[in-house]
Structure formats: structure tokens, C-alpha cells
MARGUGU-781532 format. One record per residue: x, y negated, z of N, C-alpha, C in turn. Coordinates in steps of 0.001 Angstrom, whole numbers, padded with zeros to 6 digits, always signed. Each point is the difference from the previous one (the first is absolute). Layout:
N
XYZXYZXYZ...
# end
This chain:
407
+141366+053408-069224+000823-002096-000433+000702-000102+001168-000046+001683+000794+001223-000133+001279-001969-000608+001150+000641+000426+001615-000624+000335+000875-000164-001991+000572-001881+000448+000811+000443-001509+000693+000631+000682+001348-000138-001413+000581+001317+000217+001302-001012-000082+000965+000406+000641+001179-000621-000544+001278+001277-000702+000914-000432-000284+000706+000857-001144+001261-001076+000719+001146+001478+000599+000275-000288+000166+002446+001052-000565+000179-000266-001551+000533+000854-000488+001258-000243+000392+000842+001702-000244+000915-000457+000522+001050+000257-001275+001078-000986-000245+000387-000761-001013+001134+000777-000514+001352+000134-001422-000119+000804-000090+001488-000580-001326+000124-000114+000052+001719-000267-001128+000627+001422-001050+000903+000171-001159-001300+001387-000885+000913-000552-001407-000123+000199-000541+000584+000493-001442+000344+000171-000881-001285-001176-000914-000451+000404-001008-000879+000189-001626+000070+000927-000137+000294-000762-002082+000738+000242+000712+000653+000096+000191+001016-001139+000950+001678-000644-000663-000111-000852+001161-001655-001537+000389+000944+000302+001434-000411-000874+001216-000118-000469+000905-000496+000198+000053-001093+000769+000819-000616-000730+000169-001346-000293+001711-000671-001085+000906-000099-000518+000581-000041+000698+000775-002179-000692+001132-000058-000002+000106-001290+000602-000028-000763+001926-000842+000245+001030-000179-001146+000845+001431+000634+000246+000688-000959+001779+000880+000534+001073-001096-000121+000539+001240+000798+001294-000769+000208+001121+001236+000244+000644+000122-001045+001425+000405-000046+000414+000613+001051+000797+001791-000082+000171+000316+000796+001149+000499-000410+000724-000368-001300+001020+000063-000325+000408-001606-000051+001347-000673+000221+000813-001122+000307-000759-001575+001158-000673+000885+001158-000349-001105+000333+000614-000378+001518+001208+001006-000114+001199-000228+001186+000855-000854-000371+000007-000441-001534+001101-000580-000691+000225-001530+000731-001567-000747+000809-000073-000866+000744+000386-001555-001325-000580+000347-000652+000399-001240-001182-001511-000182-000198+000010-001717-000098-001003-000270-000656-000456-001573-000363-000782+000550-000849-000019-001554-001710-001068-000563+000181-001194-000105+000810-000871-000050-000047-001388+000486-000648-001176-000755-000005-000962+000455-000844+000179-000767-001422-001002+000574-001033+000428-000810-001187-001755+000033-000486-000576-000835-000443-001273+000064-000649-000109+001435-000665-001757+000862-000348+000274+000322-001233+000033-000153-001195+000384+001135-000770+000321-000726-001110-001544+000349-001016-000740+000940+000820-001030+000565-001344-000602-000984+000384-001206+000098-001695-001418-001160+000300-001007+000549+000228-001352-000289-000065-000878+000560+000243-000477+000863-001485+000155-000966-001352-000427+000328-001298+001599+001305-000129+000634+000724+000091+000886+000661+000182-000779+001285+000763+000289-000224+001076-001818+000875+000202-000302+000354+000134-000797-000350-000670-001647+000184-000455+000071+000629-001590+001871-000232-000762+000472+000446-001783+000177+001121+000403+000266+000535+001385+001010+001511-000019-001019+000486+000685-001395+000101+000516-000642-000274+000531-001249+001320-000869-000234-001305-001194-000539-000091-000924+000844+001962-001639+001503-000285+000619+000927+000667-000992-000348+001263+001021-000285+000072+001336+000174+001250+000408-001009+000966-000130-001418-000722+000157-001502+000348-000710-000163+000593-001479+000996-000653-000903+000062+000307-001532+001264+001048+000016+000854+000537+000739+000492+000826+000234-000801+001187+000651-000362-000212+000951-000764+001525+000363-000917+000473-000637-000892-000693-001279-001279-000054-000632+000861+001036-000685+001222-000744-000802+000573+001296-001168+000945+001059+000670+000111+000064+001447+000543+001100+000427-000764+001046+000082-001563-000047+000271-000364+000892+000194-001240+000478-001196+001018-000997-001418-000575+001021-001076+001228+001069-000525+000988-000355+000605+001337+001021-000315+000173+001194+000516+000911+000769-001291-000693+001442+000797+000851+000679+001324+000877-000752+000406+000847+000048+000886+001286-001517+000749+000176+000212+001000+000719-001264+000324+001423+000584-000793+000642+000617-000370+001632-000078-000776-000351-000987-001577-001292-000235-000432-000080+000234-001046+000154-001868-000110+000890-000113-001292+000550-001953+000025-000554-000372-001124+000155-001411-000342-000314-000460-000701+000896-000708-001364+000983+000983+000247+001489+000527-001657+000541+001309+000436+000533-000286-000376+000924+001360-000496+001181+000257+000674+000930-002286+000097+001578+000282-000134-000014-000073+001631+001691-000075+000266+000934-000312+001105+000154-000520+000049-000102-000875+000144+000898-001695+000191+000797+000096+001828+001377-000456-000560+000911+000114+000529+000855-000901+000086-000108-001512+001024+000622-000598+000275+001711-000952+000944+000203-000579-001074+001203+000045+001658+000066-001578-000610+000598+000076+001823-000597-001696+000663+001708-001024-000434-000392-000653-000911+001695-001099+000011+000548-000433+001252+001529+000620-000710+000492-000365+001175+000320-001385+000293-000037-001092-001456+000353-001176+000119-001851-001323-000486-000341-000604+001024-001192-000732-000098+000435-000603+000378-000718-001750-000960-000235-001142+000330-001366-000192+000252+000592-000633+001674-001425-000621+000888-001389-000358-000947-001128+000277+000395-001137-000844-000432-001464+000108+000883-000202-001253+000003-001009-000746+001154+000816-000707+001085+001089+000676-000049+001449-000488+000961+000608-001259-000235+001037-000371+000879+000757-000774-000244+000412+000416-000476+001172-000637-001380+000430+000735-001027+001887+000310+000146-000181+000822+000917+001143-000003+000343-000176+001779-000748+000971+001095+000433-000205+001378-000928-000420+000963+001383-000576+000651-000338+000591+001670+000700+000362+000808-000940+000491+001164+001134+000624+001272-000796+000235+000589+001357-000305+001333-001233+000021+001332+001114+001524+000618-000822+000195-000695-000689+001576+000353-000389+000814-001054-000034+001808+000425-000839+000110-001594+000105-000084+000072-001735-000410+000498-000769-000504-000362-001288-000608+001117-000891-000629-000194-000953-001361+000411-000736+001159+001493-000252+000258+001211+000242+000920+000695-000644-001122+001215-001310+000221-000834-001315-001460+000620-000417+000447+001719-000770+001533+000024+000034+000231+001363-000261+000142+001445+001374-000270-000390+001015-000074+000919+001044-001587-000342-000287-001074-000870-000430-001164+000558+000053-000464+000738-001699+000922-000203-000431-000122+000839-001227+000231+001237-000015+001254+000330+001143+000281+000951+000156-001162+001053+000644-000539-000304+001479-001021+000833+000999-001253-000511-000987-000436-000810-001060-000886+000749-001261-000137+000581-000584+001525+000750-000092-000297+000811-001213+000020+001612+000963-000322-000087+001154-000136+001172+000601-000933-000066+000196-001466-000643-000042-001463-000151-000144-000691+000234-001290+001112-000421-000717-000305-000228-001118-000563+001288-000366+000102+001607-000710-000220+000899+000155-001356+000789-000408-000706-001306-000205-001446+001058-001114-000830-001462+000179-000793+000487-001631-000412-001220-000509-001078-000756+000730-000125+000430+001048-001223-000740+000869+000764-001333+000791+001343+000005-000385+000350-001093+001367+000606-001258-000400-000794-001008+000453+000318-000622-000382+001078-000874+001179+000576-000722-000242+001284-001056+000830-000256-001022-000420+000173-000846+001641-000345-001271+000339+001104-000667+000454+000551-001652-000242+000604-000453+000969-000781-000972+001090-000212-000092+001117-000429-000945+000332+000513-001150+000536-000166-001165-000164+001135-000817-000163-000649-001321+000162+000424-001560+000124-000415-001507-000483+000534-000177-001448+000899+000755+000114+001050-001167-001998-001169+000794-001121-000338-000585-000259-001110-000079-001372+001155+001000-001139-000395+000958-000815-000402+001269-000951+001089-000682-000808+000013-000919-000556+001125-000521-000389+001790-000462+000428-000320+000519+001307+001310-000362+000943+000780+000962-000078-000204+001010-000232-000443+001480+000481+000680+000761-001118+001430+000155-000052-000244+001647-001237+000597+001257+000369-001761+000707+000097-000290+001203+000532-001116+000733-000740+000327+000536-001046-000600+000892-000937-000108+001309+000624-001827-000196-000786-000105+001470+001077-000839-000671+000931-000026-000875+000894-000647-000319+000882-001280-001413-000405-000952-000024+001281-001130-001280-000384+000593-000821+001664+000018-001030-001026+000967-001172+000947-001165-000503+000800-000982+000017+001292-000455-000890+000730+000059-000715+001026-000283-001488-000254+000839-000923+000316-001498+000347+001860+000998-001097+001279-001290-000203+000788-000320-001187-000010-001319+000094-001177-000938-000887+000369-001778+000207+000657+000575-000702+000906-001292+000237+001376-000782-001432-000481-001339+000838+000464-001057-001182+000824+000353-000598+001410-000203-001150+000035-000057-000860+001175-000137+001143+000891-000709+000237+000275-000564+001247+001501+001622+000737-000110+000908+000151-000949+000807+001712-000235+000986-000738+001303+000045-001345-001086+001926-001413+000269-000886+000265+001630-000951-000638+000215-000248+000295+001680+000810+000711+001255-000633+001313-000833+000333+001119+001268+001323-000034-000120+000690-000081-001026+001100+000784-000396+001286-001517+000802-000485-001575-000156+000810-000906+001365-000717+000143+000804-001059+000713+000767-000050-000016+001129+000505+001599+000610+000062+001138-000825+001423+000615+000483+000703-000153-000174+000813-000482-000839+001617+000113+000155+000535-001302+000953-000658-000762+000177+000112-000760+001397+000739+001178+001628-000895+000577+000088-000022+001289+000734+001593+000499-000035+000856+000095-000802+000771+000373+000144+001355-000738-000623+001492+001344+000332+001021-000708-000887+000022-000366-001214+001131-001486-000477+000130+000757-001763+000197+000916-001053+000691+000625+000965+000203+001902-001011-001339+000360+000248-000802-000284+000098-000821+000821+000332-001498-000602-001207-000143-001488-000040-000573-000431-000614-000529+000316-001473+001216+000530-000939-000719+000579-000862-001053+001102-000205+000163+001034+000735-000390+000806+000256-001375-000182-000604-000360-001106+001079-001918+000552+000457-000384-000623-000813+000005-000306-001675-000722+000379-001007-000109+001616-000375+000476+000619+000834-000899+001204-000493-000991+000611+000187+000003-000343+001197-001609+000145+000912-001295-000967-000993+000305-001161-000794-000427-000631-000766-000137+000291-001256+000400+001287-000866+000109+000652-000912-001981+000174-000864-000641-000509+000765-002029+000386-000356+000315-001471-000790+000853-001048+000947-000929-001290-000702+000812-000561-001286+001425+000757-000540+000941-000047-001161-000263+000644-000788-000630+000987+000030+000453+001605-000719-002140+000102-000788+000716+000198-001527-001303-000306-000707-000868+001168+000239-001109+000203-000004-001031+000486+000328-000108+001092-000737+000075+000547-000905-000016+000944-001178+001430+000874+001584+000988+000096+000110+000848+000275+000991-000908+000513+001213-000594+000924+000010-000687+000891+000616+000716-000277+001605+001026+001423+000010+001230+000937+000520+001471-000587+000135+000199-000523+000587+001904+000380-000331+000990+000377+000918+000995+000501-000287+001090+000298+000700+001150-000683-000018+000038-000699+001392+001133-000984-000160+001352-000011+000315+001237+000125-000092+001123+000825-000144+001067-001521+000398+001030+000990+000699+001115-001340+000552+000651+000897-001453+001253-001354-000380+000482+001126-000870+001380+000303+000245+000191+000383+001761+001478+001068+000404-000521+001099-000340-000738+000534-000051-000321+001316-000297-000720+000500-001452+000373+001626+000671+000132+000487-000983-001655+001268-000519-000211+000576-001117-001308+000878+000246+000992+001127-000146-000237+000848+000995+000443+001484-001008-001278+000845-000061-001067-000122+000484-001268+000483-000153-000834-000236-001183-001649+000340-000151-000589-000438-000281-000330-001116-000170-000442-000130-001265-000775-001552+000290-001584-000096+000600-000025+000818-001184-001856+000639+000024-000258+001026+001127+000489+000596+000712+000353+000301+001632-000978-001184+000565+001433-001148-000049-000061-001334+000589-001405-000469-000058-000785+000049-000949-001012-001036-000447-001194+000936+000554+000610+000950+000137-001902+000606+000788+000359+000162+001751+001011-000465+000211-000336-000061+001608-001051-001459+000455-000276-000349-001385-001381-001562+000137-000859+001589+000319-000485+000382-000126-001183+000900+000322-000222+000481+001305+001327-000311+000708-000192+000499+000885+000517-001303+001615-000807-001286-000580+000073-001077+000405-001118-000582+000864-001537+000744-000201-000915+000635+000633-000585-001491-000196+000199-001767-000240-000914-000849+000018+001339-000780-000152+001499+000060+000921+000859-000167+000774+000366-001876-001083+000291-000832+000390+000850-001364-001570+001396+000281-000337+000596+000821+000911+001589+000168-000581+000744+001248+001409+000809+000554-000957+000102+001022+000451+001977+000306+000264+000393+000362+001089+001442-000174-000666+000679+001177+001522+001321+000290-000218+000116+000624+000382+001299-000406+001442-000329+000913+000678+000605-000319+001990+001725-000474-000480+000461-001004+001223+001219-000184-000228+000845+001064+000879+001139+000396-000435+000715+001047+000716+000458-000469+000886-000149-000234+000810+000301-000711+001697-000843+000507+001168+000161+000418+000924-001067-000259+001420-000736-000854-000312-001442+000285+000580-000998-001384-000006+000821-000941+000803-000019-001692+000005+000632-000576+000927-000291-000629+001481-001672+001210-000238-001345-000778+001513+000416+001364+000485+000456+000879-000865+000403+001823+000821-002084+000490-000550-000254-000967-000630-001336+001101-000254-000900-000022-001510+000453-001366-000525-000825+000161-001201+001693-000575-000934-000474+000892-001271+001033+000029-001067+000197-001599-000590+001367+000291-000288+000294-001479-001373-000787+000292-001371+000270-000734-000817+000049+000526-001563+000566-000956-000539+000653+001081-001518+000406-000093-000813-000318-001323-000950+000099-000971-000355-000577-001006-001340+001141+000253-001244+001144+001132+000214+000099+000810-001533-000880+000915-001025-001254+000188+000324-000892+000771-001125-001190-000873+000553-000913-000133-000706-001108-000846+000264-001182+000461-000304-000876+000834+000155-000985+000093-000816-001374-000989+000309-000663-000693-001836-000789-000991+000851-001409+000675-000605-001032+000208+000007-000978-000706+000075-000928-000717-000443+000149-000416-000513-000063-001969-000841-001737+000301+000141-001108+000513-000821-001061+000063+000056-000369-000155+001305+000382+001110+001182-000216-000493+000883+000177-000997+000807+000868-000548-000078+000848-001049+000592-000872-001584-000458-000420+000508-001765-000656-001451-000086-001440-000020+000339-000978+001682-000519-001405-000216+000383-000048-000179+001643+001162+000776+001016-000545-000295+001350+000362-000961+000745-000529-001094+000358+000891-001430+001121+000327+000986+000944+000095+001017+000008+000851+000401+001687+001549-000243+000713+000022+000311-001289+001370+000086-000476+000671-001477-000078-000676-000868-000912+000505-001572-000292-000327-000628+001762-001154+000181+000496-000296+000176+001131+001405+000437+001500+000209+000731-000173+001246+000786+000968+001235-000539-000445+000196-000619-001095+001306-000794-000731+000057-001780+000850-001491+000173+000350-000252-001617-000184-000044+000083+001620-000104+000594+000534+000187-000011+001991+001619+000208+000122+000555+000577-000568+001722+000264+000354+000602-001745-000579-000664+000291-001282+000942-001837-000449-001210-001410+001259-000817+000031+000313+000291-000511+001200+000427-000167+001194+000275+000559+000365+001371+000409+000503-000516+000596+001857-001110+000550+000146-000692+000474+001014+000625+000602+000233+000676+000956-001054+000867+001407+000605+001412-000596+000133+000581-000988+000232+000982-000228+000387+001153+000039-001261+001298-000174+000226+000957-000186-000735+000827+001346-000464-000255-000102-002003+000236+001013+000387+001269+000070-000525+001108-000525-000365+001238+000408+000297+000485+000530-001751+001575-000187-000538+000474+000413-000958-000201+001575-000840-000823+000665+001310-000477+001210-001006-001041+000112-001134-000665-001591+000124-000589-000399-000524-000916+001663-001124-001060-000083-000956-001043+000587-000234+000608+001186+000103+001005+000835+000978-000382+001243+000291-000388+000279+001116+000254-001901+000670-001181+000117+001920-001032+000148-000279-000759-000887-000911-000708-000657-000034-001197+001702-000257+001014+000716-001097-000823+001367+000315-000210+000718+001169+001083+000167+000592+000418+000536+000978-001459-000070+001212-000240-001235+000527-000591-001320+000784-001406+000779-001173-000115-000433-000751-001472+000460-000507-000561+001513-000214+000858+000806+000254-000107+001275-000104-000297+000598+001565+000322-000627+001246-000633-000438+000702-001244-000705+000434+000399-000761-000027-001121-001229+000028-001388+000572-001155-000077+000613-001155-000610+000454-000692-000169+000794-000793+000372+001707+000167+000323+001526-000505-000996-000104-000989-000781-000562-000201-000973+000947-001496+000480-000942-001401+001316-001017+000832+000025-001158-001715+001494+000913+000155+000979+000513+000837+001602+000761-000626+000141+001397+000178+000197+000353-001487+000207+001938-000054+001565+000272+000155+000179+000598+000804+001460+001082+000086+000535+000650-001105+000811-000671-000914-000065+000935-000584+001036+001448+000359+000580+001174-000940+000275+001242+000872+001797-000254-000297+000541+000017+000901+001269-000781+000079+000979+000625-001178-000546+000832-001498+001047-000080-000722-000320-000623-001475-000423-000976+000876-000171-000994-000920+000652-001855+000051+000851+000423+000588+001315-000677+000473+000493+000386+001789+000355+000229-001324+001323+000756+001093+001158-000723+000346+000423-001120+001147+001137-001157+000658+001285+001124+000238+000692-000836-000617+001368+000207+000219+000633-000489+001087-000392-001230-000130+000806-001195+001699+000118+001340+000903+001702-000088+001383-000116+002086+000632-000688-001581+001216-001573-000147+000616-000658-000277+000958-000270+001370+000569-000175-000043+001007+000293-000443+001174+002164+000255+000020+000791-000568+001124+001245-000039+000078+000302+001312-001407+000082-000490-001652+001415+001351-000017-000994+001583-000924-001705-000116-000132-000731+001064-000351-000064+000857+000724-000024-000343+001611+000526+001211+001446-001634+000812+000342-001003-000974-000429-001154+000199+000974-000571+000846-001610+000453+001082+000253-000401+001389-001296-002215+000158-000765-000440-000380+001294-001469+000025-000104-000847-001391-000968+001425-001177+000129-000468-000987-000556+000094-000229-001797+001416+000843-000035+000618-000006-001714-000145+001333-000419-000947+000693+000848-000205+001336-000809-002055-000197-000660+000313+000799-001235-001278-000254-001148-000585+001121-000222-000843+000594+000755-000699+001164-000447-001528+000383-000706+000296-001687-000775-001980-000011-000751+000839+000554-001784+000668+000905-000309+000576-000280-000980+000931-000348-001030+000818+000264-001068+000990+000180-000795+000199-001801+000278+001060-000578+000038+000185-001820+000306-000430-000285-001964-000995-000707+000630-000198-000876-001813+000196-001584+000065+000495-000513+000991+001036-001325+000165+001186-000318+000984+000901-000502-001059+001557+000117+000948+000051-001103+000456-000658-001225+001331+000258-001512+000480+001506+000248-000030+000911-001533-000118+000726+000075+000079-000109-001607+001569-000781+000785+001118-000795-001556+000130+001051-000987+000932-000009-001339+000657+000612-000194+000987+001207-000779-000022+001101+000864+000085+001896-000535-000207-000398+000290-001882+000783-001262+000192+001122+000065-001117+000903+000582-000590+000714+000531+001078+001519+001337-001174-000915+001139-000056-000994+000482+000002-000589+000618-000349-000710+000756-001362-000196-001866-000620-000880+000185-001357+000651+000606-000500+001497+000253-000367+000485+000605-000734-000453+001642-000590-000611+000566+001286-000401+001876-000141-000730-000497-000616-000781-000714-000384-001298-000212-000639+000221-000350-001893+000754-001606+000474+000675-000329-001098+000479+001938-001428+000833+000413+000688+000656+001338-000141-001332+000984-000861-000472-000091+001071-001385+001058-001207-000644-001332-000684-000077-000599-000086-000833-001262-001429+000617-000007-000622+001948-000200-000126+000460+000740-001000-000090+001277-000604-000161+001171+001093+000105+001361-001010-001275+000405-000216-000207+001179-000392-001657+000712-000592-000372+000230+001521+000599-000345+001225-001318+000521+001106+000087+001427+000227+000788+000846-000519+000463+000669-000219+000586+001126+001103-000408+001079+000961+000428+000476+000571+001650+000059-000170-000391+000589-000966+002112+000399-000266+000655-001221-000286-000232-001553-000107+000263-001460+000078+000121+000357+001935-001062+000392+000737-000033-000902+001140+000689+001053+001444+000465+001063-000289+000351+001172+000164+001562-000301+000087+000531-000726-001375+001454-000578-000027+000219-000910-000262-000911-000804+001037+000483-001675+001007-000115+000741+000785-000515+000736+000701+000171+000993+001401+000440+000311+000334+001015+000699-000974+000903+000664-000394+002189-000793+000842-000570-001418-001172+000635-001441+000276+000272-000497+001613-000707+000720+000709+000270-000542+001704+000407+000671+000615+000441+001308-001255+001112+000792+001278+001705+000171-000784+000381-000867-000230+001097-000244-000891+000471-001410-000047+001319+000474+000604+000235-001973-000536+000432-000817-000951+000545+001185-000881+000008-000458-001227-001521-000571-000944-000416+001518-000204-001268-000233-000123-001140-000978+000196+000397-000846+001619-000864-000881+000005+000471-001603-000294+001134+000536-000104+000979-001357-000359-001044-000578-001107-000409+001472-001840+000024-000625-000563-001559+000120+000179-001346-000163+000727-000662-000683-000010-001173-001062-000222-001122-000309+000470-000373-001121-000255+000245-000589+001073+000103+000647+001731-000332-000766+000507+001215-000012+001041+001646+000095-000491+001365-000431+000610-000143-001443-000349-000005-000534-001335+001122-001154-000346-001346-000735+000339+000483-001228-000160-000809-001642+000370-000321-000735+001494-001113-000322-000106+000300-001101+001476+000071+001469+001334-000464+001227-000222-000279+000435+000938+000687+001887+000405+001032-000628-000521+001295+000902+000081+000090+000831+001721+000191-000850+000434+000353-000178+001696-001310+000726+000561-000832-000101-000303-001285+000233+000508-000087+001825-000132+000275-000139-001446-000289+001158-000465+001131+001261+000820+001228-000637-000133+000671+000962+001182-000296+000445+000949-000333-000731+001189-000980+000551+000775-001851+000570+000195-000217-000440-001071-001032+000709+000072-000565+001083-001094+000932+000484-000823+000733+001320-001054-000860+001279+000588+000767+000492+001310-000506+000891+000863-001392+000421+000230-000692-001041+000058-001011-000093+001201-001140+000067-001025+000410-000550-001249-000756-000034-001451-000095+001704-000283+001728+000223-000753+000321+001639-000280-001282+000226+000875-000289-000066+001184-000877+001369+001291-001331-000413-000855-000111-001045-000223-001661-000363+000099-001074+000853-001367+000815-000644-000642+000215-000128-001219-000574+002148-000664+001171+000138+000886-000488+002096-000241-001360+000205+000858+000155-000383+001185-001403+000351+000513-001133-000788+000471-000053-000952-000320-001090-000385-000696-000963-000489-001602+001110-000319-000832-000075-000721-001794+000436+001080-000552+000262+001486-000016+000510+000703-000688-001189+000002-001341-000932-000226+000254-001211+000770-000616-000143-001521-001228+000300-001821-000648-000141-000896+000044+000963+000010-000756-000718+001005-001207+000583+000099-001669-001017+000573-000753+000485-000311-001087-000812+001282-000342+000307+001003-000746-000816+000955+000081+000629+001502-000291+001066-000669-001647+000838+001507+000413+000325-000598-001814-000909+000171-000983+000476-000418-001587-001130+000922-001162-002191-000283+000582+000114-000994+000852-000652-000818+000270-001084-000572-001338-001291+000092-000440-000335-001174-001403+000540-001406+000380-000516-000225+001373-000046-001943+000499+001929-000007-000037+000663+000831+000347+001536-000212-000107+000716+000222-001258-001324+000368-000846+001118-000241-001453-000527-001161-000807-001264-000577+000454-000566-001244-000555+000549-001027+000614+000668-000533+001110+000786-000728+000834+000773+000506-000764+001506+000169+000244+000958+000622-001155+000066-000831-001124-001342+000829-001134-000323-001022-001099+000526-002285+000479-001324+000396+000550-000137-001771+000770+001346-000473-000383+001128+000541+000914+000945-000417+000922+000702-000334-000910+000299+001517-000732+000500-001056-001311+000129-000744-001127-001493+000540-000117-000885-001743-001534+000299-001139+001334+000211-000243+000818+000357-001187+000516+001054-000896+000385+001062+001476+000265+001168-000944+000884+001252+000757-001391-000382+000514-000820+000775+000369-001069+000287-000875-001141
# end
């Protein structure tokens, strides 16, 4: 039912409260920020730790009887979309939101690209109740957590700006997802799957005990050494998170404030630190599963950062910048075929054609007049294969589903 996790901490010695404290990991990423919010008490109770230890012992016993590490309890592929708008629970009655509103049409379109197999189950993770969300084909899962889960969320949320707060419910998925979901592929809605979801699911077998897996951010490391991770695609070994207490203990360490201020990078910053402090908990996915369109740094000038040699593009992600969302929106509105992708790229070469494209109008028209040339070159150099080969079964299935949804 997944792999038992191993936790390896980079141990350091540092000063705390005027005395030296040993045994606590200290992040190599983000410590230069110079911000400090003070420490908070632990959210983990002795009873929950004991329960996790018992669960780990049972899980180890079950795994010893399994035929192999890739055997799972069910044959389903669970794909989750994080709600764009949610009411905050367990805190002040103000709203948190990762977008201005809950765009159900975007979630529906993105979900249709994943729902190409009878094994796939789609979920919407939100604090809204199922009756408040009209999203056929999706299982609506609210953010119902224990007191311990909300304690971790509150403690983590105080260590970042308001813009980053909504995303901190992602690392706590093992608190609110049903136990029949053993593994989850969690994705943003501003991306399009152009590869095979079965191939993406097989990446769980390469995690080797890690709790979460992500792709590196397509930019040079901020500290020159440790790569930053992008949260657009996240693989969760939920059984491992629930059974082995060390992932939750790592979250509790960061929530305490001992690692310092997290910042608006939110879950991405958290995972990036965790990959340094506890490398056994975080696995790095091949770059093909999150090809990022953001022109970092300096307009795609660093070829070694944007080039991906890990196989054909699997996911195209319009991350970070609002004006590039139209690229993925165009792919979602079509069948994702290479014919549609090539025609879209060709529209960047001609003024008349570009004026009719999905990126030409609206509030970002002026931005695109400057960015068009950069993206025309980048799409050919780095993202040319971010499409489904014409006539592929997945493309035909998606085209049929999209016609049913929007006709």
C-alpha cells in the first residue's frame, strides 16, 4: 500500500534562547530572509504520536506479506484539484483564496484531460460543502480536519504572507482526505496533461519511501546550491503520511517557527526546505511532469534551466504569471493535439493571426505585444512537444468529452 518512509535530517547546532540546542534541523533555504516570527508550541499530542506508531507497526506487518513495493490496496488513480476559492475553517471568519473565485469551468476542463481511464477518480479539495458545488464527475472533499490539523495550519499560516496562506492546506492532505484514498495526484488548474496519466501514476513506485514528490522550479537555485520545487504537480503517499509519524513531525518542526519565516512561497517553500532538512521525505519528479511556462530567469536565457531531457512533455503548466494563463487555456479549449499546438505557435509569427488568438485581447494585450517574440522562440525551443500526438486515443476521448461539456 505504498512505502514506509525514512527520515534523514541534516543536523546542526544553533543557538536558541541564549543556549545551544542540538538535534534540530535548520534549513539552508530561506534562512537568509532575516525574518523571525517567534516559536510556537508543538501541535502533536502524545496520543496521536502513539497512534501513528501503532499504524506504522501494522503497516510494516502488512507490507511484509505483500508481493512487492508497488502493490496497492485498490486499482484507482485519484486526482485532486485544489479549490480556487475556499472559506477558512478553524480560524478567524475571513476568507482565504488562491484565486479571486472558484472557476468550476477551468477545473472541469482540466479534469477532462486526466479522466481518460476508467481507473481515474476526480476530486475537488475545498472547504465548501458538496451541495454548494455543481461539479458533476468530481467527489467534493471538504477541509474537515482534527484539532491537531488545524493547529498545524494556524501555526504555519502565521509564518507567511496572506497570499501564501491558502496553499498551506495542501501539505495537510492526510488529515482531511478519506482513508480509502491511498495515493493522490494533486494538480493546479492552470495546467494541461498531454502525457499518459498512467505513466505519471507509476512515478509513485520511484518515490522509495518519500511522502511527497514534486518537480524542480525552472529557475536557478536561489542559494546557488539547493533547487526550489514547484507545487503545480504534487504526488502524495497518503498511507505513508498517516502511518509514519515523521512527516507530521517535520511539519510540526516548521510550524513551530524554529526554521524561521516561510514567506509567500507557502507550500513550495516548505517542501523546498524539507528536501534539504529531511531529504528522505521529498522525492524530485522528472521535469517532464511539470514543464513551466514562466520566463524565469530573464526571459528563458538560461537554456540549462528550461531544457528537459527526461522524455516527452507530460504536463504543460502556465505558472506564476497571469498573462500566460491563456496558453494553457487554449490547449484546454482544444483537444490538446499537436496540430492545435502547432497552429497556436504559428499565430505568434504573424500580426494578423496573433490578433485573433486567445492571448491577444483583454487586459494583458500590452504585455503580450512585448512578450510575444520571447514566447515564440521559447515554445519552439523548449515546449514544442507539449501536446498530444494527433490521433492518439487520449486526444479523441478528450475531444469527445469537451464537446459534451460545452456544446
